[in-house]
GUVONU-525720 format. One line per field, with one value per residue (C-alpha): residue in three letters; chain; x, z, y. Coordinates in nm, 4 decimals. Layout:
// residues N
type: (ALA_...) $
mol: (A_...) $
xx: (X_...) $
zz: (Z_...) $
yy: (Y_...) $
This chain:
// residues 472
type: (MET_SER_GLY_VAL_LYS_ARG_THR_PRO_VAL_GLU_ILE_LEU_GLN_ASP_ASP_MET_ARG_SER_ALA_LYS_ARG_ASP_LEU_GLN_ASP_LEU_ARG_GLN_GLN_ARG_GLU_GLN_LEU_GLN_GLN_GLU_ILE_ALA_SER_ALA_ARG_ARG_GLU_SER_ALA_ALA_LYS_VAL_SER_GLN_LEU_GLN_THR_GLN_ILE_GLU_ALA_ARG_ASN_LYS_LYS_HIS_GLU_ALA_ALA_VAL_ARG_SER_LEU_LYS_SER_GLU_MET_ARG_ASP_MET_ALA_THR_GLN_HIS_TYR_GLU_GLN_MET_ASN_GLN_GLN_ARG_THR_GLN_ILE_MET_GLN_GLU_LEU_GLN_GLU_LEU_GLU_ASN_ARG_THR_GLN_ALA_GLN_VAL_GLU_ASN_LEU_ARG_THR_TRP_THR_LYS_ASP_ARG_LEU_ALA_GLU_GLN_ARG_ASN_GLU_TYR_THR_ARG_ILE_SER_GLN_ASN_GLN_GLN_GLN_GLN_ILE_ASN_ILE_LEU_LYS_ARG_ASP_ILE_GLU_ASN_ILE_ASN_LEU_ARG_GLU_GLU_ASN_ARG_ALA_GLN_ARG_ALA_GLN_GLU_TYR_LEU_SER_ASP_LEU_GLU_THR_LEU_ILE_GLN_ASN_THR_ASP_GLN_ASN_LEU_PRO_HIS_GLU_ARG_TYR_ALA_PRO_GLY_ARG_LEU_ASP_ARG_ILE_LYS_ARG_GLN_LEU_ILE_ALA_ALA_ARG_GLN_GLN_LEU_LYS_GLU_ASP_VAL_PRO_ALA_ALA_THR_ILE_ALA_THR_VAL_GLN_ALA_ALA_HIS_PHE_ASP_LEU_MET_ASP_LEU_GLU_GLU_GLU_ILE_ASN_ARG_LEU_GLU_LEU_GLU_TYR_GLU_MET_THR_TYR_ARG_THR_VAL_THR_ASP_ALA_VAL_SER_GLY_PHE_LEU_ALA_ALA_VAL_ARG_LYS_ASN_ARG_HIS_ILE_GLU_LEU_ASN_GLU_ASN_GLU_VAL_VAL_GLN_GLU_ALA_ASP_TYR_TRP_THR_ASN_GLY_ARG_TYR_GLN_ILE_LEU_GLU_ASP_LYS_VAL_ALA_ASN_LEU_HIS_ARG_ILE_LEU_ALA_GLN_ASN_LYS_ASP_ARG_LEU_THR_VAL_GLU_GLU_LEU_ASN_GLU_TYR_LEU_ASP_GLN_LEU_GLU_THR_LEU_HIS_GLN_GLU_GLN_GLU_LYS_LEU_LEU_GLU_GLU_ALA_VAL_GLU_ARG_ILE_ILE_SER_SER_GLN_ILE_ARG_ALA_GLU_MET_GLY_ASP_ILE_VAL_VAL_GLU_VAL_LEU_SER_GLN_GLN_GLY_TYR_ARG_ILE_LYS_ASN_GLN_GLU_CYS_GLY_TYR_ALA_ASP_GLN_ASP_GLN_ARG_SER_PRO_TYR_MET_ILE_LYS_LEU_HIS_ASN_LYS_ASN_GLY_THR_GLU_ILE_VAL_THR_VAL_ILE_SER_PRO_ASP_ASP_ASN_THR_TYR_GLN_ASN_VAL_ILE_SER_ILE_ASN_THR_TYR_ASN_ASP_ASP_VAL_ASN_ASP_ASP_ALA_ALA_ARG_ARG_LYS_ARG_SER_ASN_ASP_ILE_LEU_ALA_ALA_LEU_LYS_GLU_ASN_GLY_LEU_LYS_LEU_GLY_GLU_THR_GLU_CYS_MET_GLU_ASP_SER_ILE_ALA_GLU_PHE_TYR_ASP_VAL_GLU_ASN_LEU_VAL_LYS_GLN_GLY_GLY_LYS_LYS_ILE_PRO_LYS_LYS_VAL_LEU_GLN_LYS_ALA_GLY_MET_LEU_ASN_SER_GLN_THR_GLU_SER_LYS_SER_ILE) $
mol: (A_A_A_A_A_A_A_A_A_A_A_A_A_A_A_A_A_A_A_A_A_A_A_A_A_A_A_A_A_A_A_A_A_A_A_A_A_A_A_A_A_A_A_A_A_A_A_A_A_A_A_A_A_A_A_A_A_A_A_A_A_A_A_A_A_A_A_A_A_A_A_A_A_A_A_A_A_A_A_A_A_A_A_A_A_A_A_A_A_A_A_A_A_A_A_A_A_A_A_A_A_A_A_A_A_A_A_A_A_A_A_A_A_A_A_A_A_A_A_A_A_A_A_A_A_A_A_A_A_A_A_A_A_A_A_A_A_A_A_A_A_A_A_A_A_A_A_A_A_A_A_A_A_A_A_A_A_A_A_A_A_A_A_A_A_A_A_A_A_A_A_A_A_A_A_A_A_A_A_A_A_A_A_A_A_A_A_A_A_A_A_A_A_A_A_A_A_A_A_A_A_A_A_A_A_A_A_A_A_A_A_A_A_A_A_A_A_A_A_A_A_A_A_A_A_A_A_A_A_A_A_A_A_A_A_A_A_A_A_A_A_A_A_A_A_A_A_A_A_A_A_A_A_A_A_A_A_A_A_A_A_A_A_A_A_A_A_A_A_A_A_A_A_A_A_A_A_A_A_A_A_A_A_A_A_A_A_A_A_A_A_A_A_A_A_A_A_A_A_A_A_A_A_A_A_A_A_A_A_A_A_A_A_A_A_A_A_A_A_A_A_A_A_A_A_A_A_A_A_A_A_A_A_A_A_A_A_A_A_A_A_A_A_A_A_A_A_A_A_A_A_A_A_A_A_A_A_A_A_A_A_A_A_A_A_A_A_A_A_A_A_A_A_A_A_A_A_A_A_A_A_A_A_A_A_A_A_A_A_A_A_A_A_A_A_A_A_A_A_A_A_A_A_A_A_A_A_A_A_A_A_A_A_A_A_A_A_A_A_A_A_A_A_A_A_A_A_A_A_A_A_A_A_A_A_A_A_A_A_A_A_A_A_A_A_A_A_A_A_A_A_A_A_A_A_A_A_A_A_A_A_A_A_A_A_A_A_A_A_A_A_A) $
xx: (5.5879_5.3177_5.0815_4.8504_4.4900_4.3468_3.9710_3.7694_3.4771_3.1822_2.9236_2.5792_2.4327_2.1114_2.3167_2.5285_2.2208_2.0633_2.3791_2.4075_2.0542_2.1471_2.4542_2.3400_2.0124_2.0451_1.7132_1.8467_2.1594_1.9489_1.7297_2.0435_2.1505_1.8083_1.8545_2.2020_2.0807_1.7965_2.0527_2.2702_1.9680_1.9010_2.2626_2.2560_1.9525_2.1938_2.3634_2.0282_1.9842_2.3222_2.2046_1.8887_2.0955_2.3166_2.0113_1.8587_2.1789_2.1704_1.8055_1.8867_2.1406_1.8799_1.6284_1.8807_1.9591_1.5909_1.5130_1.7753_1.6035_1.4448_1.2033_0.8984_1.1554_1.1685_0.8134_0.8738_1.2027_1.0369_0.7666_1.0232_1.2423_0.9388_0.8215_1.1633_1.1833_0.8328_0.9231_1.2447_1.0720_0.7869_1.0290_1.2377_0.9244_0.7830_1.1145_1.1373_0.7851_0.8748_1.1723_0.9539_0.7095_0.9777_0.9383_1.1033_1.3268_1.6871_1.7208_1.9585_2.1309_2.1677_1.8070_1.6815_1.8807_1.7755_1.4094_1.4386_1.6012_1.3248_1.0585_1.2371_1.2703_0.9038_0.8054_1.0430_0.9070_0.5479_0.6187_0.8364_0.5708_0.3159_0.5673_0.6556_0.2983_0.3317_0.6658_0.5103_0.2352_0.5020_0.6883_0.3681_0.3193_0.6742_0.6086_0.2922_0.4744_0.7538_0.5018_0.3989_0.4972_0.5310_0.8707_1.0531_1.3903_1.3768_1.2456_1.5183_1.7826_1.6258_1.5776_1.9386_2.0646_1.8403_1.9475_2.3118_2.2251_2.0490_2.3328_2.5885_2.3818_2.3619_2.7338_2.8270_2.5720_2.4678_2.6917_2.6425_2.9878_2.9294_2.5826_2.5578_2.9062_2.9139_2.5445_2.5902_2.8615_2.6098_2.3675_2.6459_2.7006_2.3306_2.3815_2.6672_2.4437_2.1676_2.4137_2.5146_2.1501_2.0826_2.3897_2.2551_1.9226_1.7109_1.5053_1.2574_1.5397_1.7121_1.3997_1.3544_1.7169_1.6944_1.3720_1.5328_1.8336_1.6035_1.4098_1.7360_1.8535_1.5295_1.5681_1.9305_1.8350_1.5632_1.8070_2.0684_1.8002_1.6863_2.0338_2.1472_1.8480_1.8895_2.2554_2.1753_1.9052_2.1390_2.4365_2.2405_2.0756_2.3985_2.5938_2.3285_2.3456_2.7262_2.7325_2.4724_2.6482_2.9846_2.8308_2.6668_2.9942_3.1711_2.9024_2.8518_3.2188_3.1343_2.9551_2.7733_2.7210_2.3804_2.4777_2.7388_2.7363_3.0974_3.1694_3.3802_3.5554_3.4566_3.7984_3.9683_3.7638_3.8149_4.1917_4.1844_3.9532_3.6731_3.9052_3.9996_3.6274_3.5744_3.8677_3.7113_3.3788_3.5560_3.7527_3.4303_3.2770_3.5853_3.5718_3.2080_3.2752_3.5816_3.4589_3.0987_3.1530_3.3363_3.1427_2.8751_2.5499_2.7118_3.0005_2.7557_2.5769_2.9120_2.9757_2.6295_2.7325_3.0446_2.8241_2.6208_2.9376_3.0664_2.7313_2.7293_3.0900_3.0049_2.7214_2.9453_3.2251_2.9890_2.8435_3.1927_3.2945_2.9930_3.0603_3.4260_3.3153_3.0857_3.3592_3.6011_3.3504_3.2948_3.6710_3.6679_3.3579_3.5250_3.8205_3.5876_3.4521_3.8071_3.8872_3.5645_3.6261_3.9896_3.9253_3.7106_4.0253_4.2426_4.3834_4.4119_4.5068_4.8733_4.9629_4.6591_4.8075_4.5041_4.3748_4.4080_4.7542_4.9104_4.5883_4.4311_4.0728_4.1118_4.3929_4.3985_4.2703_4.5110_4.4765_4.7495_4.6557_4.8582_4.8015_4.9939_5.1923_5.3431_5.1511_5.0663_4.8050_4.7933_4.4746_4.4862_4.1605_4.2295_4.0055_3.9607_3.8965_3.5368_3.3851_3.1690_3.4635_3.7467_4.0164_4.1065_4.4490_4.5150_4.8834_5.0232_5.3649_5.5735_5.3536_5.5875_5.3124_5.2676_4.9129_4.7564_4.4207_4.4194_4.5121_4.2379_3.9873_4.0857_4.0499_3.7252_3.5769_3.6661_3.5203_3.2082_3.1541_3.1901_2.9355_2.6943_2.7169_2.5827_2.9060_2.9616_3.2888_3.4846_3.7184_4.0010_4.3569_4.6264_4.9986_5.2839_5.4215_5.2758_5.3874_5.6703_5.6107_5.2639_5.4107_5.5066_5.1496_5.2448_5.4501_5.2274_4.9187_5.1126_5.0615_5.3781_5.5159_5.6197_5.4491_5.3417_5.5560_5.3775_5.5476_5.4065_5.0534_5.0984_5.2155_4.9093_4.6770_4.5883_4.7552_4.5063_4.4339_4.3037_4.6114_4.8889_4.8991_4.9322_5.2268_5.5907) $
zz: (9.5445_9.3036_9.2497_9.4849_9.4226_9.5894_9.5974_9.7816_9.9651_10.0731_10.3383_10.1930_10.3427_10.4542_10.6430_10.8001_10.9155_11.0567_11.2456_11.3810_11.5151_11.6944_11.8521_11.9376_11.9345_11.8786_12.0529_12.3650_12.3487_12.3429_12.6253_12.8290_12.7528_12.8711_13.1962_13.2515_13.1990_13.4444_13.6948_13.6389_13.6986_14.0312_14.1353_14.0382_14.2608_14.5515_14.3554_14.3104_14.6860_14.7236_14.4944_14.6988_15.0189_14.8617_14.7565_15.1024_15.2581_15.0097_15.0960_15.4655_15.3843_15.1666_15.4517_15.6958_15.4547_15.3937_15.7690_15.8119_15.5648_15.7044_15.4341_15.2547_15.0349_15.2972_15.2267_14.8539_14.8783_15.0997_14.8383_14.5603_14.7272_14.8306_14.4684_14.3417_14.5989_14.5104_14.1432_14.2003_14.4210_14.1746_13.8847_14.0678_14.1620_13.8099_13.6561_13.8938_13.8006_13.4348_13.4747_13.6355_13.3431_13.0747_12.8879_12.5558_12.4110_12.3293_11.9536_11.9042_12.2203_12.1197_11.9981_12.3138_12.5330_12.3373_12.3584_12.7353_12.7559_12.5399_12.7701_13.0729_12.9173_12.8168_13.1742_13.3062_13.0625_13.1610_13.5308_13.4723_13.2638_13.5407_13.7936_13.5802_13.6035_13.9827_13.9530_13.7263_13.9830_14.2510_14.0393_13.9954_14.3723_14.4163_14.1607_14.3445_14.6750_14.5234_14.3833_14.7324_14.8257_15.2041_15.3722_15.0411_15.1776_15.4578_15.2255_14.9721_15.2416_15.3611_15.0050_14.9221_15.2319_15.1692_14.8048_14.9181_15.1455_14.8642_14.6184_14.8724_14.9340_14.5607_14.5200_14.7982_14.7532_14.3879_14.1036_13.9040_13.7425_13.6120_13.4678_13.4100_13.4058_13.4335_13.5119_13.8835_13.8104_13.6081_13.9020_14.1326_13.9033_13.9402_14.3158_14.2898_14.0864_14.3483_14.6241_14.4311_14.3802_14.7519_14.8284_14.5966_14.7885_14.5025_14.6806_14.3963_14.1508_14.4126_14.4581_14.0818_14.0366_14.3290_14.1857_13.8458_14.0129_14.2300_13.9250_13.7466_14.0532_14.0600_13.6892_13.7460_14.0260_13.8074_13.5211_13.7452_13.8825_13.5296_13.3867_13.6891_13.6676_13.2909_13.3383_13.6146_13.3983_13.1003_13.3039_13.4844_13.1676_12.9658_13.2565_13.3082_12.9374_12.9408_13.2647_13.1341_12.8000_12.9663_13.1760_12.8646_12.6683_12.9441_12.9656_12.5915_12.5348_12.6534_12.3657_12.4672_12.2044_12.2534_12.1097_12.3676_12.6047_12.5259_12.6067_12.3549_12.3943_12.1551_12.2039_12.0942_11.7761_11.6864_11.7435_12.0376_11.8828_12.1298_12.4208_12.2460_12.2233_12.5906_12.6841_12.4865_12.6703_13.0072_12.9340_12.8478_13.1723_13.3638_13.2039_13.3084_13.6636_13.7168_13.5509_13.6633_13.7970_13.4853_13.1905_12.9949_12.8379_12.4963_12.5919_12.7254_12.3909_12.2168_12.4361_12.3429_11.9767_12.0655_12.2464_11.9318_11.7337_12.0026_12.0227_11.6480_11.6644_11.9396_11.7424_11.4368_11.6398_11.8031_11.4647_11.3253_11.6266_11.5823_11.2106_11.2820_11.5221_11.2564_10.9931_11.2255_11.2919_10.9181_10.8677_11.1050_10.9339_10.5951_10.7363_10.8330_10.4769_10.3376_10.5691_10.4701_10.0963_10.1055_10.3392_10.0613_9.8446_10.0989_10.2871_10.6644_10.9050_10.9875_11.3588_11.4448_11.2354_11.2134_11.3842_11.3905_11.3412_11.6809_11.8436_11.7577_11.6346_11.4377_11.2329_10.9295_10.9866_10.8635_10.7907_10.6784_10.5316_10.3685_10.1854_10.1796_9.8727_10.0697_9.9020_10.1513_10.1160_10.3284_10.3126_10.4561_10.5131_10.5923_10.6968_10.4670_10.5467_10.4458_10.7437_10.5221_10.3205_10.3732_10.1292_10.0798_9.9543_9.8597_9.8489_9.7447_9.8553_9.7785_9.4842_9.3028_9.0729_8.9455_8.8369_8.7316_8.6778_9.0344_9.1754_8.9780_9.0967_9.4604_9.4329_9.2388_9.4871_9.7783_9.6115_9.5042_9.8620_9.9939_9.7409_9.8362_10.1951_10.1033_10.0384_9.7379_9.5481_9.3730_9.0807_9.1468_9.0976_9.0264_9.1015_8.9722_9.3086_9.6468_9.9353_10.1259_10.4444_10.4866_10.5089_10.8797_11.0087_11.3382_11.4478_11.2853_11.4827_11.8082_12.0455_12.0493_11.7590_11.4149_11.2540_10.8942_10.7423_10.5926_10.2594_10.2484_10.3196_10.0561_9.8058_9.8861_9.8526_10.2230_10.3688_10.5102_10.8301_10.9942_10.9260_10.9283_11.3058_11.3548_11.1235_11.1171) $
yy: (11.4460_11.5546_11.8448_12.0288_12.1198_12.4299_12.4875_12.7546_12.5957_12.8119_12.7422_12.8047_13.1213_12.9502_12.6937_12.9682_13.1602_12.8454_12.7563_13.1101_13.0920_12.7725_12.9293_13.2785_13.4657_13.8410_13.8944_13.7219_13.9350_14.2510_14.1255_14.0744_14.4304_14.5493_14.3573_14.4978_14.8553_14.7957_14.6664_14.9732_15.1973_15.0276_15.0750_15.4432_15.5054_15.5558_15.8345_16.0060_15.9868_16.1556_16.4356_16.4770_16.4919_16.7584_16.9621_16.9304_17.0653_17.3524_17.4204_17.4526_17.7224_17.8948_17.8846_18.0287_18.3105_18.3839_18.3930_18.6627_18.8988_19.2186_19.3355_19.1991_19.0260_18.7514_18.6341_18.6508_18.4609_18.2003_18.1424_18.1291_17.8672_17.6634_17.6618_17.5553_17.2764_17.1633_17.1676_16.9703_16.7137_16.6662_16.6251_16.3645_16.1697_16.1838_16.0778_15.7827_15.6734_15.7223_15.4891_15.2265_15.2499_15.2211_14.8915_14.9818_14.7117_14.7936_14.7548_15.0465_15.1624_15.5254_15.5545_15.3858_15.6239_15.9336_15.8274_15.7991_16.1421_16.2895_16.1422_16.2845_16.6303_16.6331_16.5514_16.8153_17.0779_17.0029_17.0515_17.3599_17.5327_17.4884_17.6185_17.9203_18.0460_18.0597_18.2394_18.5015_18.5604_18.6024_18.8591_19.0619_19.0616_19.1938_19.4680_19.5751_19.5967_19.8027_20.0552_20.1665_20.5180_20.4940_20.4527_20.4255_20.5269_20.2701_19.9999_20.0787_20.0293_19.7038_19.5743_19.6496_19.4697_19.1694_19.1505_19.1401_18.8454_18.6545_18.7205_18.6009_18.2864_18.2128_18.2791_18.0368_17.7566_17.7304_17.6031_17.9236_17.9248_17.5712_17.6278_18.0058_18.1591_18.5389_18.5814_18.6476_18.9051_19.1069_19.0980_19.2130_19.5119_19.5946_19.5796_19.8295_20.0605_20.0341_20.1270_20.4357_20.5346_20.4945_20.7026_20.9705_20.9573_20.8296_20.5574_20.5026_20.4332_20.2155_20.0031_19.9686_19.8574_19.6176_19.4754_19.4195_19.2563_19.0440_18.9228_18.8467_18.6548_18.4540_18.3761_18.2768_18.0407_17.8923_17.8419_17.6824_17.4540_17.3641_17.3088_17.1110_16.8794_16.8441_16.7530_16.5050_16.3436_16.3199_16.2046_15.9382_15.8071_15.7971_15.6472_15.3794_15.2944_15.2751_15.0732_14.8295_14.8016_14.7345_14.4558_14.3090_14.3266_14.1360_13.8701_13.8309_13.7581_13.4042_13.2321_12.9155_12.6495_12.4913_12.1550_12.0538_12.3495_12.4368_12.8007_12.9882_13.3234_13.6015_13.7606_13.4382_13.4154_13.7832_13.7703_14.0125_14.2720_14.2012_14.2857_14.6098_14.6914_14.6087_14.8332_15.1198_15.0802_15.0479_15.3670_15.5514_15.4246_15.5443_15.8912_15.9304_15.8146_16.0352_16.3546_16.3928_16.7443_16.8641_16.7213_16.9075_16.7909_16.8395_16.6105_16.3520_16.3532_16.3034_15.9999_15.8799_15.8913_15.6902_15.4406_15.3818_15.3073_15.0710_14.8932_14.8337_14.7159_14.4690_14.3141_14.2802_14.1221_13.8739_13.7884_13.7357_13.5253_13.2973_13.2651_13.1826_12.9101_12.7659_12.7894_12.6087_12.3333_12.3015_12.2532_11.9560_11.8157_11.8602_11.6670_11.3821_11.3789_11.3572_11.0659_10.8857_10.9287_10.8221_10.5311_10.3837_10.3960_10.2189_10.5182_10.5405_10.8200_10.7899_10.7938_11.0084_11.2882_11.5137_11.8223_12.1990_12.3450_12.4191_12.2882_12.6251_12.5939_12.9181_12.7641_12.5316_12.1789_11.9106_11.5365_11.2991_10.9594_10.6830_10.3573_10.0286_10.1390_10.4290_10.7059_10.9826_11.2534_11.5672_11.7706_12.1219_12.3112_12.6759_12.9698_13.2654_13.6327_13.5667_13.3869_13.1684_13.0343_12.7877_12.6801_12.3124_12.2042_11.8393_11.7365_11.3978_11.2632_10.9507_10.8629_10.6230_10.5041_10.8622_10.7867_11.1166_10.9521_10.8169_11.1558_11.3259_11.0661_11.1190_11.4945_11.4752_11.2272_11.4573_11.7665_11.5772_11.4555_11.8101_11.9307_11.6514_11.7745_12.1166_12.3064_12.5284_12.4773_12.7486_12.7062_12.4591_12.5778_12.3185_12.3538_12.1427_12.0348_11.9602_12.1808_12.0167_12.2193_12.0622_11.7118_11.7017_11.7066_11.5400_11.8402_12.0998_11.9951_11.9653_12.2553_12.4618_12.2628_12.3764_12.6749_12.7034_12.9808_13.2806_13.2288_12.8748_12.9939_13.2606_12.9990_12.7879_13.0885_13.0660_13.3766_13.6283_13.8200_13.5023_13.2866_13.5471_13.5892_13.2134_13.1644_13.2647) $
């Protein structure tokens, strides 16, 4: 048994890029993501309908409360709620039309999502500003009514009673603790002050306090309406992005090779890391689905930052998977070159002893050849941590002739043939003895057969994160 030669063999970067284009097009991947997000948006339309149904039920309670009012506050409250409903309806319609007009391509998922949110907020702001002018006019009308002198005591009593009704309605039907915690309590304290003023027979002061509380209540309702819509917009947009991304992650794990239409698994070629990524995205999707009523806009933006990281990780993993596929194919092609070179020197494959170790395409590719004199040569081509590089080890056994010149010629012919086929060779390292554990190729390439020990791979300079998990 005589010495082993170990040579790093690199795939030229131009060849790697060309092969990657043949296997997977990043543009197509992003187009698929765009399609999946669009599909998620269509599915979430039903949830928007649920929100509208919830708001309609809330509006009916508002209307019932307003109809029960006794003072001029009823007309003012009617106008206020009609304006808020008009504003909400207009915003929902405009946002739906905005979604239908959106044609932006997904290059960066977080940027794409933030751009959509910015467009939605701009549309919301435009409508709200127009609506605010009408609210200001309404407040001036209320002020003018409250300046009247006649029947102040009676009006103060009616205003106070009506304000209690409106506060109770807001307390029961609006999510004020979620979007404006503590604000309604301050208005209730104003109500207590107004009761005391009425008790002390100061109707003018009572009306002024009730007016201030009424304006604060209107502002509170406006803010709840604004924050609720902003949250719904953000939640829906982020959820659509996560849902679409999760669907794309699941579909893109199947890599189709254009040449022979063989479908490869990204998780297989990334040693389980793609599944870990998918689990992270699925967990994010689950958090959003289960915590809709507890999340905040700030938390949604944090999840958006996570989404960007996961999106970048997915693209890197898919790129690595494709490069690993190419590298594996190159190992088999390098094996064919070895067989062709040695066959010209009288060597033949022995008992079909060739293939990937343990029938695993991620593993070293092995070929065993022999000649009529009994000399046997085992060539092992192993993946490296660098996806563009493999390592070739040439081992000679039973070489009774002990012809160093012949061994050098064999090795040089193999390396020259690899170079002629567009591969870049690193510096060759020579060892005194061949590696005995590489000899039994028949059992090493058999699925479930012998494993190459880690210490052997380390000795051969082939131990790395790609080979370690497939050895003992």
